[in-house]
N, C-alpha and C positions, 0 to 999 in steps of 0.2 A: 629767227627761224621758228616756224610753227611746229609744234609737236603733233605728230599724226599717230593716232591710236588705231590699231587694227580692229575692225569689227569682226567678231567671229560668228560663224553660222551656228544655229542651235545644235546641241550635242546629239549624237546618234549612238546607237548601241555599239559598244566596243571602243568608243572614244575614251581617252585617258580619264575624263571626269567621271566615268562609270566605275573606275577602279579606286581613285583617291580623291578626296575632297581637296586636299592640298598635297602636291608632290614637289618637294623642295630639293633642288640640286645645288650643292655648294662646290665651287671650283676648288680642287685640291691639286691643280697642275703645278709641276715643279720645273722651272727652267734653270739653266746654269746660274751660278751665284752672281755673276756680273752682267747678266742680261739687261739691256737698257730698259725693257718694259717690266722687269721684275717678275715675280710669280706669286700667286696666291698662297702656294705652299710655304714659301719663305716668309710670308707675312702672317703665319699662324692659322691658316685655313683648316687644317686637320683638327687642331685643338677646338676651334670654333664649331666645326661640324659635329664633333663628339659631344660638345656641350649642348648644342642645339638638339641633338637626338635625345639625350638624357633629359633635358629640360622640357622638351615637348611631352615626353611620357609623364613627367611630374605634373604637368598642366592638364593632363587628360587628353593629350593630342597625339596619341600613339597610333599604331597600325589599325587597331580595333576601332579607332575613331576616324579612320579615313585619312590619316596624315602620315606621310613617309618622308624621311630625310635621307638623301643619298649624297655620296661624293660624285663629282663630275670631272671630266677632263677639262681642258682649257675652254673657257667661255669667252675668250678674246677681249677681256677687260682687265687683265692682270695689273696694269699700271694703276687701276682704281681700286684694286682688291684689298682684302678678300671680297669676292663677289658671289652672289647666289641668285637663282631665279626660281620663282614659285609658279607652278602650273596648277590648274589649267589656265589661269589668267595670263601667264607669261610676264609677270611683274619682276623686274630686276632691282636688286639692292646691293649696296656695299655694306659690310659689317666689320668694324674694327675691334670689337670687344664683346664681352658677355652681355653688357647692358644693351648694346645694339641688338643682339640676338633676342634678348628678353622682349624688347620693344617690338620687334618684327613678329615674334610668336604671339604676343598679346594683342597687338593692334591689327595685324594683317590676318594671321591664321585664325585666331580665336574670335575677333570682333568683325572681321571682314573689311577693315579700313586700310589705309595706306600710311606708311611712315615716310612722309614727304622729305624729310631731311636726309634720308638714306637712299632715296630712289635714284636709280641710274636710268637715264633717258637715251634714246637713240643717238643723239648728238654727242654724248659723252664717249670718251675713249678714242681709239684709233680711227682714222678715216679709211673706210673700206670701199670707197667709191671707185678705186682703180683695182682691176683684177690683177692678181699676182701672176707673173709669167713663169 
């Protein structure tokens, strides 16, 4: 299956890219303990988000530098989690530990690259091809 990347139109006044250079959402959704898909919260997402927020500031990637780290509700990839998405690019990652967070901050946010081994692609995770009734 070929990966299709969405081509975005040029930014306009008021677009998210005008506010933040990188806006990072970390899923902190919590499902019941025995849920078959699990949940990012039960896999340590809150701890990772807190670390990412503090570490970003240490690296000079705070609000004043155009970088914001937020928690998010369910991103629908909990079985692969903890998951996060970075805008304005809309790049998705999984992160299991502090070293993964460090690599994402350094490679993606600071240098503008991608951490290939942690990328989540559209074909990863649950099949959303059928609408829920």
